[in-house]
MDTraj code that builds the backbone (N, CA, C; nanometers):
import mdtraj as md
import numpy as np

residues = "UNK UNK UNK UNK UNK UNK UNK UNK UNK UNK UNK UNK UNK UNK UNK UNK UNK UNK UNK UNK UNK UNK UNK UNK UNK UNK UNK UNK UNK UNK UNK UNK UNK UNK UNK UNK UNK UNK UNK UNK UNK UNK UNK UNK UNK UNK UNK UNK UNK UNK UNK UNK UNK UNK UNK UNK UNK UNK UNK UNK UNK UNK UNK UNK UNK UNK UNK UNK UNK UNK UNK UNK UNK UNK UNK UNK UNK UNK UNK UNK UNK UNK UNK UNK UNK UNK UNK UNK UNK UNK UNK UNK UNK UNK UNK UNK UNK UNK UNK UNK UNK UNK UNK UNK UNK UNK UNK UNK UNK UNK UNK UNK UNK UNK UNK UNK UNK UNK UNK UNK UNK UNK UNK UNK UNK UNK UNK UNK UNK UNK UNK UNK UNK UNK UNK UNK UNK UNK UNK UNK UNK UNK UNK UNK UNK UNK UNK UNK UNK UNK UNK UNK UNK UNK UNK UNK UNK UNK UNK UNK UNK UNK UNK UNK UNK UNK UNK UNK UNK UNK UNK UNK UNK UNK UNK UNK UNK UNK UNK UNK UNK UNK UNK UNK UNK UNK UNK UNK".split()
xyz = np.array([
    [0.0825, -0.1139, 0.0040],
    [0.0022, -0.0026, 0.0023],
    [0.0737, 0.1198, 0.0153],
    [0.0533, 0.2191, -0.0719],
    [0.1336, 0.3273, -0.0817],
    [0.1150, 0.4245, 0.0267],
    [0.2150, 0.4622, 0.1070],
    [0.1936, 0.5442, 0.2384],
    [0.1498, 0.6794, 0.1953],
    [0.1767, 0.7328, 0.0776],
    [0.1079, 0.8698, 0.0455],
    [-0.0408, 0.8829, 0.0522],
    [-0.0917, 0.7641, 0.0088],
    [-0.2430, 0.7465, 0.0107],
    [-0.3014, 0.7381, 0.1482],
    [-0.2194, 0.7086, 0.2387],
    [-0.2749, 0.6979, 0.3740],
    [-0.2888, 0.8341, 0.4496],
    [-0.2095, 0.9339, 0.3774],
    [-0.2087, 1.0752, 0.4604],
    [-0.1070, 1.0794, 0.5628],
    [-0.1058, 1.1815, 0.6297],
    [-0.0025, 1.1866, 0.7561],
    [-0.0373, 1.1012, 0.8565],
    [0.0643, 1.0661, 0.9275],
    [0.0657, 0.9717, 1.0394],
    [-0.0081, 1.0468, 1.1451],
    [-0.1156, 0.9697, 1.2131],
    [-0.1808, 1.0389, 1.3255],
    [-0.1021, 1.0489, 1.4526],
    [-0.1136, 1.1426, 1.5243],
    [-0.0390, 1.1702, 1.6379],
    [-0.1343, 1.2108, 1.7451],
    [-0.1131, 1.1693, 1.8708],
    [-0.1885, 1.2133, 1.9912],
    [-0.1039, 1.2710, 2.0934],
    [-0.0882, 1.3931, 2.1157],
    [-0.0067, 1.4678, 2.2083],
    [0.1231, 1.4219, 2.1931],
    [0.1814, 1.4168, 2.0731],
    [0.3199, 1.3801, 2.0674],
    [0.3483, 1.2475, 2.0479],
    [0.2647, 1.1556, 2.0734],
    [0.2811, 1.0084, 2.0535],
    [0.2407, 0.9812, 1.9269],
    [0.3187, 0.9098, 1.8402],
    [0.2901, 0.8573, 1.7192],
    [0.2122, 0.7352, 1.7289],
    [0.1170, 0.7202, 1.6454],
    [0.0241, 0.6052, 1.6325],
    [0.0343, 0.5438, 1.4928],
    [0.0930, 0.4312, 1.4769],
    [0.1214, 0.3733, 1.3429],
    [0.0672, 0.2201, 1.3332],
    [0.0579, 0.1997, 1.2021],
    [0.0136, 0.0538, 1.1826],
    [-0.1059, 0.0165, 1.2267],
    [-0.1303, -0.1083, 1.2864],
    [-0.2752, -0.1596, 1.3203],
    [-0.3402, -0.0672, 1.4327],
    [-0.2518, 0.0119, 1.4996],
    [-0.3142, 0.0842, 1.6081],
    [-0.3527, 0.2281, 1.5765],
    [-0.3565, 0.2465, 1.4434],
    [-0.3948, 0.3896, 1.3943],
    [-0.5434, 0.4182, 1.4284],
    [-0.6294, 0.3143, 1.4499],
    [-0.7752, 0.3414, 1.4876],
    [-0.7698, 0.4087, 1.6387],
    [-0.6602, 0.4137, 1.7112],
    [-0.6574, 0.4915, 1.8261],
    [-0.6816, 0.6329, 1.8111],
    [-0.6567, 0.6837, 1.7045],
    [-0.6778, 0.8445, 1.6721],
    [-0.8352, 0.8640, 1.6803],
    [-0.9177, 0.7805, 1.6331],
    [-1.0715, 0.7892, 1.6396],
    [-1.1063, 0.7527, 1.7707],
    [-1.0408, 0.6772, 1.8485],
    [-1.0884, 0.6384, 1.9712],
    [-1.0723, 0.7450, 2.0666],
    [-0.9794, 0.8346, 2.0376],
    [-0.9372, 0.9522, 2.1391],
    [-1.0231, 1.0675, 2.0849],
    [-1.1177, 1.0705, 2.0018],
    [-1.1917, 1.1817, 1.9485],
    [-1.2872, 1.2185, 2.0524],
    [-1.3548, 1.3341, 2.0242],
    [-1.4677, 1.3765, 2.1310],
    [-1.5707, 1.2720, 2.1287],
    [-1.6212, 1.2217, 2.0057],
    [-1.7236, 1.1372, 1.9927],
    [-1.6804, 1.0049, 2.0644],
    [-1.5633, 0.9664, 2.0552],
    [-1.4954, 0.8450, 2.1337],
    [-1.5141, 0.8682, 2.2711],
    [-1.4645, 0.9807, 2.3255],
    [-1.4952, 1.0075, 2.4514],
    [-1.6540, 0.9824, 2.5130],
    [-1.7351, 1.0491, 2.4272],
    [-1.8790, 1.0480, 2.4743],
    [-1.9175, 0.8889, 2.4666],
    [-1.8851, 0.8157, 2.3652],
    [-1.9286, 0.6516, 2.3757],
    [-1.8555, 0.6029, 2.4932],
    [-1.7358, 0.6349, 2.5269],
    [-1.6725, 0.5650, 2.6395],
    [-1.7527, 0.6034, 2.7609],
    [-1.7901, 0.7089, 2.7795],
    [-1.8562, 0.7565, 2.8883],
    [-2.0144, 0.6740, 2.9053],
    [-2.0736, 0.6629, 2.7711],
    [-2.2050, 0.5923, 2.7802],
    [-2.1791, 0.4391, 2.8183],
    [-2.0684, 0.3870, 2.7492],
    [-2.0390, 0.2489, 2.7822],
    [-1.9976, 0.2011, 2.9294],
    [-1.9271, 0.3058, 2.9883],
    [-1.9059, 0.2790, 3.1388],
    [-2.0263, 0.3024, 3.2210],
    [-2.1143, 0.4025, 3.1695],
    [-2.2442, 0.4242, 3.2439],
    [-2.3450, 0.3189, 3.2253],
    [-2.3364, 0.2431, 3.1203],
    [-2.4266, 0.1181, 3.1073],
    [-2.3756, 0.0197, 3.2040],
    [-2.2494, 0.0076, 3.2106],
    [-2.1884, -0.1112, 3.3023],
    [-2.2129, -0.0526, 3.4601],
    [-2.2033, 0.0538, 3.4745],
    [-2.2192, 0.0977, 3.6208],
    [-2.3710, 0.0996, 3.6624],
    [-2.4486, 0.1307, 3.5568],
    [-2.5947, 0.1147, 3.5860],
    [-2.6401, -0.0371, 3.6128],
    [-2.5778, -0.1267, 3.5494],
    [-2.5994, -0.2754, 3.5609],
    [-2.5489, -0.3034, 3.7209],
    [-2.4469, -0.2348, 3.7613],
    [-2.3926, -0.2799, 3.8817],
    [-2.4687, -0.2147, 3.9823],
    [-2.5669, -0.1191, 3.9666],
    [-2.6544, -0.0852, 4.0803],
    [-2.7660, -0.1998, 4.1236],
    [-2.7653, -0.2871, 4.0631],
    [-2.8520, -0.4051, 4.1081],
    [-2.7960, -0.4633, 4.2244],
    [-2.6737, -0.4819, 4.2384],
    [-2.5996, -0.5204, 4.3616],
    [-2.6119, -0.4281, 4.4776],
    [-2.6370, -0.3096, 4.4350],
    [-2.6481, -0.2121, 4.5437],
    [-2.7862, -0.1965, 4.6073],
    [-2.8897, -0.2362, 4.5088],
    [-3.0381, -0.2325, 4.5522],
    [-3.0534, -0.3660, 4.6167],
    [-3.0082, -0.4825, 4.5668],
    [-3.0402, -0.6215, 4.6261],
    [-2.9094, -0.6550, 4.7060],
    [-2.9061, -0.6223, 4.8337],
    [-2.7735, -0.6402, 4.9056],
    [-2.7884, -0.7704, 4.9905],
    [-2.6720, -0.8187, 5.0158],
    [-2.6485, -0.9479, 5.0994],
    [-2.7356, -0.9517, 5.2280],
    [-2.6955, -0.8711, 5.3188],
    [-2.7622, -0.8640, 5.4448],
    [-2.7686, -0.9836, 5.5278],
    [-2.8626, -1.0014, 5.6371],
    [-2.8492, -1.1076, 5.7336],
    [-2.8804, -1.2355, 5.6733],
    [-2.9562, -1.2427, 5.5743],
    [-2.9875, -1.3662, 5.5089],
    [-2.8689, -1.4493, 5.4434],
    [-2.7953, -1.3553, 5.3825],
    [-2.6894, -1.4149, 5.3156],
    [-2.5678, -1.4620, 5.4258],
    [-2.5737, -1.3711, 5.5300],
    [-2.4711, -1.4206, 5.6426],
    [-2.5060, -1.5317, 5.7032],
    [-2.6340, -1.5642, 5.7159],
    [-2.6975, -1.7113, 5.7777],
    [-2.6641, -1.8215, 5.6923],
    [-2.6450, -1.8022, 5.5678],
    [-2.6206, -1.9114, 5.4940],
    [-2.4837, -2.0019, 5.5233],
    [-2.4988, -2.1200, 5.5130],
    [-2.3702, -2.2025, 5.5227],
    [-2.2979, -2.1941, 5.3882],
    [-2.1695, -2.1426, 5.4077],
    [-2.0922, -2.1080, 5.2904],
    [-1.9527, -2.1773, 5.3067],
    [-1.9041, -2.2293, 5.1700],
    [-1.7836, -2.2936, 5.1678],
    [-1.6602, -2.2056, 5.2174],
    [-1.5707, -2.2704, 5.2582],
    [-1.4478, -2.2174, 5.3068],
    [-1.3733, -2.1141, 5.2059],
    [-1.3989, -2.1444, 5.0757],
    [-1.3442, -2.0658, 4.9680],
    [-1.4041, -1.9457, 4.9281],
    [-1.5214, -1.9097, 4.9958],
    [-1.6017, -1.7999, 4.9693],
    [-1.5259, -1.6739, 4.9804],
    [-1.5136, -1.5825, 4.8800],
    [-1.4398, -1.4524, 4.8927],
    [-1.5011, -1.3783, 5.0030],
    [-1.4066, -1.2897, 5.0668],
    [-1.4630, -1.2113, 5.1620],
    [-1.5531, -1.1125, 5.1137],
    [-1.6563, -1.0520, 5.1965],
    [-1.7483, -0.9605, 5.1492],
    [-1.6932, -0.8341, 5.0953],
    [-1.5868, -0.7873, 5.1336],
    [-1.5227, -0.6528, 5.1061],
    [-1.4823, -0.6724, 4.9576],
    [-1.4534, -0.7953, 4.9192],
    [-1.3818, -0.8066, 4.7789],
    [-1.5041, -0.7932, 4.6620],
    [-1.6153, -0.8226, 4.6905],
    [-1.7229, -0.8196, 4.5801],
    [-1.7376, -0.6950, 4.5129],
    [-1.7647, -0.5771, 4.5840],
    [-1.7805, -0.4637, 4.5240],
    [-1.6636, -0.3960, 4.4698],
    [-1.5245, -0.4376, 4.5182],
    [-1.3956, -0.3855, 4.4673],
    [-1.3807, -0.4652, 4.3241],
    [-1.4018, -0.5951, 4.3257],
    [-1.3809, -0.6685, 4.2116],
    [-1.4740, -0.6298, 4.0910],
    [-1.6046, -0.6170, 4.1431],
    [-1.7095, -0.5922, 4.0474],
    [-1.6903, -0.4362, 3.9831],
    [-1.6437, -0.3435, 4.0568],
    [-1.6136, -0.2034, 4.0047],
    [-1.4993, -0.2097, 3.8954],
    [-1.3998, -0.2992, 3.9203],
    [-1.2879, -0.3196, 3.8237],
    [-1.3314, -0.3853, 3.7059],
    [-1.4351, -0.4936, 3.7215],
    [-1.4713, -0.5634, 3.6172],
    [-1.5650, -0.4842, 3.5319],
    [-1.6612, -0.4159, 3.5911],
    [-1.7456, -0.3198, 3.5143],
    [-1.6700, -0.2076, 3.4283],
    [-1.5593, -0.1579, 3.4857],
    [-1.4766, -0.0646, 3.4168],
    [-1.4228, -0.1412, 3.3011],
    [-1.3624, -0.2440, 3.3235],
    [-1.2850, -0.3160, 3.1907],
    [-1.4002, -0.3666, 3.0872],
    [-1.5232, -0.4077, 3.1514],
    [-1.6194, -0.4298, 3.0479],
    [-1.6575, -0.3060, 2.9605],
    [-1.6693, -0.1927, 3.0182],
    [-1.7061, -0.0832, 2.9652],
    [-1.6065, -0.0374, 2.8550],
    [-1.4827, -0.0412, 2.8979],
    [-1.3731, -0.0064, 2.7978],
    [-1.3656, -0.1141, 2.6829],
    [-1.3844, -0.2447, 2.7168],
    [-1.3872, -0.3359, 2.6059],
    [-1.4899, -0.3253, 2.5129],
    [-1.6225, -0.2925, 2.5625],
    [-1.7297, -0.2739, 2.4640],
    [-1.7060, -0.1444, 2.3796],
    [-1.6359, -0.0455, 2.4377],
    [-1.6220, 0.0675, 2.3655],
    [-1.5198, 0.0546, 2.2635],
    [-1.4172, -0.0176, 2.2871],
    [-1.3046, -0.0430, 2.1992],
    [-1.3593, -0.1319, 2.0782],
    [-1.4416, -0.2186, 2.1132],
    [-1.5109, -0.2833, 2.0038],
    [-1.6064, -0.2010, 1.9060],
    [-1.6719, -0.1167, 1.9674],
    [-1.7583, -0.0239, 1.8970],
    [-1.6632, 0.0742, 1.8172],
    [-1.5484, 0.1215, 1.8640],
    [-1.4675, 0.2020, 1.7959],
    [-1.3972, 0.1396, 1.6970],
    [-1.3582, 0.0262, 1.6922],
    [-1.2958, -0.0505, 1.5962],
    [-1.3824, -0.1150, 1.4879],
    [-1.4989, -0.1614, 1.5298],
    [-1.5759, -0.2334, 1.4479],
    [-1.6895, -0.1598, 1.3948],
    [-1.7466, -0.0540, 1.4608],
    [-1.8609, 0.0239, 1.4247],
    [-1.9829, -0.0678, 1.3966],
    [-2.0441, -0.0358, 1.3033],
    [-2.1811, -0.1045, 1.2982],
    [-2.1410, -0.2590, 1.2634],
    [-2.0438, -0.2882, 1.2107],
    [-2.0194, -0.4479, 1.1928],
    [-2.0083, -0.5073, 1.3053],
    [-1.9792, -0.4366, 1.4216],
    [-1.9619, -0.5144, 1.5610],
    [-2.1217, -0.5030, 1.6276],
    [-2.2187, -0.4672, 1.5640],
    [-2.3580, -0.4650, 1.6076],
    [-2.4068, -0.5816, 1.6729],
    [-2.3850, -0.6919, 1.5958],
    [-2.4498, -0.8252, 1.6566],
    [-2.3856, -0.8636, 1.8029],
    [-2.2498, -0.8476, 1.8057],
    [-2.1824, -0.8848, 1.9362],
    [-2.2196, -0.7800, 2.0387],
    [-2.2186, -0.6630, 1.9967],
    [-2.2687, -0.5469, 2.1049],
    [-2.3992, -0.5624, 2.1404],
    [-2.4921, -0.6100, 2.0615],
    [-2.6331, -0.6393, 2.1172],
    [-2.6357, -0.7533, 2.2047],
    [-2.5505, -0.8613, 2.1780],
    [-2.5373, -0.9648, 2.2761],
    [-2.4844, -0.9067, 2.4202],
    [-2.3838, -0.8211, 2.3941],
    [-2.3316, -0.7532, 2.5131],
    [-2.4314, -0.6910, 2.6108],
    [-2.5106, -0.6041, 2.5328],
    [-2.6084, -0.5267, 2.5869],
    [-2.7093, -0.6146, 2.6718],
    [-2.7541, -0.7210, 2.6027],
    [-2.8488, -0.8230, 2.6368],
    [-2.7838, -0.8831, 2.7664],
    [-2.6632, -0.9044, 2.7772],
    [-2.5966, -0.9869, 2.8964],
    [-2.5980, -0.8905, 3.0013],
    [-2.5916, -0.7569, 2.9791],
    [-2.6017, -0.6610, 3.1051],
    [-2.7362, -0.6940, 3.1704],
    [-2.8344, -0.7220, 3.1160],
    [-2.9718, -0.7487, 3.2059],
    [-2.9567, -0.8711, 3.2719],
    [-2.9040, -0.9793, 3.2008],
    [-2.8734, -1.1085, 3.2620],
    [-2.7847, -1.0881, 3.3822],
    [-2.6782, -0.9980, 3.3785],
    [-2.5901, -0.9879, 3.4931],
    [-2.6775, -0.9077, 3.6052],
    [-2.7557, -0.8063, 3.5706],
    [-2.8286, -0.7500, 3.6715],
    [-2.9276, -0.8342, 3.7409],
    [-2.9943, -0.9243, 3.6515],
    [-3.0969, -1.0185, 3.7135],
    [-3.0443, -1.1068, 3.8273],
    [-2.9106, -1.1439, 3.8320],
    [-2.8569, -1.2344, 3.9182],
    [-2.8849, -1.1776, 4.0663],
    [-2.8416, -1.0617, 4.0893],
    [-2.8641, -1.0099, 4.2259],
    [-2.9921, -1.0025, 4.2670],
    [-3.1014, -0.9785, 4.1819],
    [-3.2242, -0.9724, 4.2182],
    [-3.2767, -1.1213, 4.2345],
    [-3.2485, -1.2227, 4.1439],
    [-3.2835, -1.3589, 4.1873],
    [-3.2100, -1.4126, 4.3127],
    [-3.0850, -1.3782, 4.3328],
    [-3.0127, -1.4309, 4.4350],
    [-3.0434, -1.3518, 4.5880],
    [-3.0367, -1.2291, 4.5689],
    [-3.0560, -1.1603, 4.7244],
    [-3.1974, -1.1190, 4.7173],
    [-3.2603, -1.0680, 4.6238],
    [-3.3958, -1.0177, 4.6293],
    [-3.4974, -1.1131, 4.6372],
    [-3.4926, -1.2175, 4.5606],
    [-3.5968, -1.3275, 4.5598],
    [-3.5484, -1.4531, 4.6460],
    [-3.4200, -1.4427, 4.6730],
    [-3.3616, -1.5518, 4.7638],
    [-3.3848, -1.6999, 4.7045],
    [-3.3597, -1.6973, 4.5513],
    [-3.3799, -1.8263, 4.4717],
    [-3.2368, -1.8498, 4.4342],
    [-3.1668, -1.9347, 4.4977],
    [-3.0260, -1.9826, 4.4684],
    [-3.0450, -2.0630, 4.3355],
    [-3.1512, -2.1308, 4.3226],
    [-3.1765, -2.2301, 4.2181],
    [-3.1819, -2.1402, 4.0821],
    [-3.2655, -2.0337, 4.0722],
    [-3.2757, -1.9463, 3.9611],
    [-3.1668, -1.8827, 3.9438],
    [-3.1012, -1.8347, 4.0393],
    [-2.9806, -1.7629, 4.0260],
    [-2.8713, -1.8389, 3.9548],
    [-2.8703, -1.9786, 3.9950],
    [-2.7612, -2.0484, 3.9363],
    [-2.7864, -2.0704, 3.7779],
    [-2.9295, -2.0646, 3.7362],
    [-2.9503, -2.0869, 3.5947],
    [-2.9077, -1.9588, 3.5376],
    [-2.9212, -1.8498, 3.5933],
    [-2.8839, -1.7138, 3.5493],
    [-2.7365, -1.6998, 3.5365],
    [-2.6709, -1.7730, 3.6436],
    [-2.5153, -1.7492, 3.6336],
    [-2.4693, -1.8315, 3.5097],
    [-2.5244, -1.9538, 3.4938],
    [-2.4815, -2.0276, 3.3798],
    [-2.5036, -1.9661, 3.2584],
    [-2.6251, -1.9140, 3.2349],
    [-2.6459, -1.8317, 3.1077],
    [-2.5507, -1.7083, 3.1079],
    [-2.5153, -1.6398, 3.2121],
    [-2.4220, -1.5318, 3.2159],
    [-2.2890, -1.5855, 3.1660],
    [-2.2545, -1.6973, 3.2128],
    [-2.1218, -1.7478, 3.1767],
    [-2.1129, -1.7699, 3.0176],
    [-2.2091, -1.8311, 2.9762],
    [-2.2180, -1.8738, 2.8322],
    [-2.2191, -1.7367, 2.7465],
    [-2.2946, -1.6416, 2.7957],
    [-2.2999, -1.5216, 2.7202],
    [-2.1688, -1.4387, 2.7259],
    [-2.1043, -1.4445, 2.8511],
    [-1.9676, -1.3828, 2.8529],
    [-1.8609, -1.4419, 2.7669],
    [-1.8624, -1.5781, 2.7609],
    [-1.7682, -1.6502, 2.6687],
    [-1.7871, -1.6229, 2.5221],
    [-1.9264, -1.6095, 2.4953],
    [-1.9529, -1.5762, 2.3559],
    [-1.9022, -1.4361, 2.3151],
    [-1.9369, -1.3316, 2.4115],
    [-1.8822, -1.2091, 2.3952],
    [-1.7428, -1.1963, 2.3821],
    [-1.6654, -1.2663, 2.4557],
    [-1.5174, -1.2627, 2.4590],
    [-1.4779, -1.3040, 2.3167],
    [-1.5346, -1.4236, 2.2663],
    [-1.4923, -1.4550, 2.1271],
    [-1.5358, -1.3621, 2.0308],
    [-1.6509, -1.3070, 2.0452],
    [-1.7091, -1.1910, 1.9396],
    [-1.6165, -1.0728, 1.9574],
    [-1.5731, -1.0396, 2.0674],
    [-1.4821, -0.9184, 2.0744],
    [-1.3498, -0.9446, 2.0153],
    [-1.2951, -1.0722, 2.0151],
    [-1.1659, -1.1046, 1.9737],
    [-1.1607, -1.0761, 1.8206],
    [-1.2828, -1.0865, 1.7541],
    [-1.2860, -1.0616, 1.6123],
    [-1.2407, -0.9060, 1.5826],
    [-1.2644, -0.8223, 1.6683],
    [-1.2345, -0.6906, 1.6404],
    [-1.1174, -0.6257, 1.7181],
    [-1.0930, -0.6860, 1.8492],
    [-0.9781, -0.6358, 1.9279],
    [-0.9384, -0.7462, 2.0274],
    [-0.8216, -0.7933, 2.0129],
    [-0.7748, -0.8868, 2.1187],
    [-0.7619, -0.8174, 2.2478],
    [-0.7301, -0.6892, 2.2606],
    [-0.7287, -0.6091, 2.3812],
    [-0.8676, -0.6221, 2.4419],
    [-0.9733, -0.5934, 2.3681],
    [-1.1089, -0.5889, 2.4289],
    [-1.1476, -0.7520, 2.4923],
    [-1.0955, -0.8547, 2.4128],
    [-1.1268, -0.9766, 2.4508],
    [-1.0426, -1.0085, 2.5891],
    [-0.9212, -0.9471, 2.5851],
    [-0.8349, -0.9731, 2.7078],
    [-0.8979, -0.9059, 2.8337],
    [-0.9726, -0.7922, 2.8078],
    [-1.0345, -0.7193, 2.9058],
    [-1.1504, -0.7894, 2.9573],
    [-1.2151, -0.8884, 2.8930],
    [-1.3299, -0.9673, 2.9228],
    [-1.2794, -1.0776, 3.0061],
    [-1.1698, -1.1409, 2.9870],
    [-1.1206, -1.2547, 3.0314],
    [-1.1262, -1.2601, 3.1911],
    [-1.0695, -1.1530, 3.2614],
    [-1.0953, -1.1586, 3.4106],
    [-1.2573, -1.1730, 3.4540],
    [-1.3373, -1.1064, 3.3792],
    [-1.4729, -1.1047, 3.3961],
    [-1.5354, -1.2540, 3.3972],
    [-1.4727, -1.3203, 3.2917],
    [-1.5148, -1.4760, 3.2568],
    [-1.4829, -1.5508, 3.3912],
    [-1.3465, -1.5200, 3.4305],
    [-1.2893, -1.6029, 3.5453],
    [-1.3719, -1.5633, 3.6856],
    [-1.4254, -1.4300, 3.6927],
    [-1.4844, -1.4123, 3.8131],
    [-1.6271, -1.4810, 3.8026],
    [-1.6925, -1.4798, 3.6934],
    [-1.8373, -1.5345, 3.6812],
    [-1.7974, -1.6818, 3.7048],
    [-1.7014, -1.7509, 3.6465],
    [-1.6832, -1.8913, 3.6782],
    [-1.6719, -1.9145, 3.8243],
    [-1.6008, -1.8273, 3.9125],
    [-1.5937, -1.8566, 4.0570],
    [-1.7500, -1.8192, 4.1068],
    [-1.7972, -1.7147, 4.0691],
    [-1.9408, -1.6997, 4.1091],
    [-2.0374, -1.7988, 4.0919],
    [-2.0275, -1.8462, 3.9668],
    [-2.1136, -1.9720, 3.9300],
    [-2.0830, -2.0967, 4.0267],
    [-1.9629, -2.1297, 4.0556],
    [-1.9217, -2.2346, 4.1544],
    [-1.9639, -2.2143, 4.2744],
    [-1.9532, -2.0762, 4.3243],
    [-2.0060, -2.0612, 4.4631],
    [-2.1604, -2.0580, 4.4653],
    [-2.2308, -2.0112, 4.3650],
    [-2.3564, -2.0277, 4.3640],
    [-2.4077, -2.1651, 4.3659],
    [-2.3599, -2.2454, 4.2904],
    [-2.3759, -2.4015, 4.2997],
    [-2.3617, -2.4684, 4.4376],
    [-2.2478, -2.4132, 4.4890],
    [-2.2114, -2.4957, 4.6199],
    [-2.3152, -2.4390, 4.7333],
    [-2.3499, -2.3092, 4.7195],
    [-2.4455, -2.2550, 4.8183],
    [-2.5785, -2.3219, 4.8012],
    [-2.6256, -2.3430, 4.6873],
    [-2.7355, -2.4120, 4.6612],
    [-2.7286, -2.5592, 4.7134],
    [-2.6173, -2.6279, 4.6999],
    [-2.6229, -2.7603, 4.7555],
    [-2.6095, -2.7586, 4.9023],
    [-2.5499, -2.6611, 4.9662],
    [-2.5289, -2.6419, 5.1159],
    [-2.6728, -2.6112, 5.1874],
    [-2.7454, -2.5095, 5.1171],
    [-2.8691, -2.4565, 5.1753],
    [-2.9999, -2.4723, 5.1159],
    [-2.9996, -2.5394, 5.0069],
    [-3.1364, -2.5593, 4.9316],
    [-3.1636, -2.4439, 4.8390],
    [-3.2628, -2.4646, 4.7551],
    [-3.3138, -2.3666, 4.6426],
    [-3.3349, -2.2213, 4.6950],
    [-3.3736, -2.2209, 4.8166],
    [-3.4197, -2.0741, 4.8835],
    [-3.3194, -2.0502, 4.9981],
    [-3.2235, -2.1159, 5.0081],
    [-3.1373, -2.0684, 5.1021],
    [-3.1766, -2.0795, 5.2429],
    [-3.2637, -2.1872, 5.2914],
    [-3.3235, -2.1887, 5.4039],
    [-3.4457, -2.1049, 5.4337],
    [-3.4887, -2.0175, 5.3270],
    [-3.6110, -1.9443, 5.3481],
    [-3.7276, -2.0160, 5.3293],
    [-3.7142, -2.1415, 5.2705],
    [-3.8164, -2.2312, 5.2487],
    [-3.8452, -2.3344, 5.3674],
    [-3.7578, -2.3148, 5.4614],
    [-3.7711, -2.4182, 5.5707],
    [-3.8694, -2.3837, 5.6576],
])
top = md.Topology()
chain = top.add_chain()
for i, resn in enumerate(residues, 1):
    res = top.add_residue(resn, chain, resSeq=i)
    for name in ("N", "CA", "C"):
        top.add_atom(name, md.element.get_by_symbol(name[0]), res)
traj = md.Trajectory(xyz[None], top)
């Protein structure tokens, strides 16, 4: 390809962006900033489900496995994961645009499944339904990671810790169901 046809090399505040990373110029534009804010906001809005449906005394009374993460870890990890998810989705949109539409629609749908887990587990106290939701969430996250990889390996890599955390959460949900029954003792 003739370099003269490509025009001048893009630069951002003195840093040269060349080759396959030339799309970063677009990503750093004003519209790119707005879409990043919207992407992060969608994730943080999803996270409010965990703030509305909180663990409380019912969760504390459950028999839990020894490998249950400490309570303080959940909001910290989720904040980091929601941020990484938002950046990953934004990256895919910036790189793929409309052609990334199908995987981004799956991503948006998965946010609803993600939010539903807190309602099912803590709000309805239905460990059995929450487990079904968690398995569906895991499948969706895996499909999203594969779909994101078609557009950006960075975006896929940002989803990998999320998939790992959902794996742990699904295993924990299963173990809690086994130890406490479908309603976590609420049906006794």
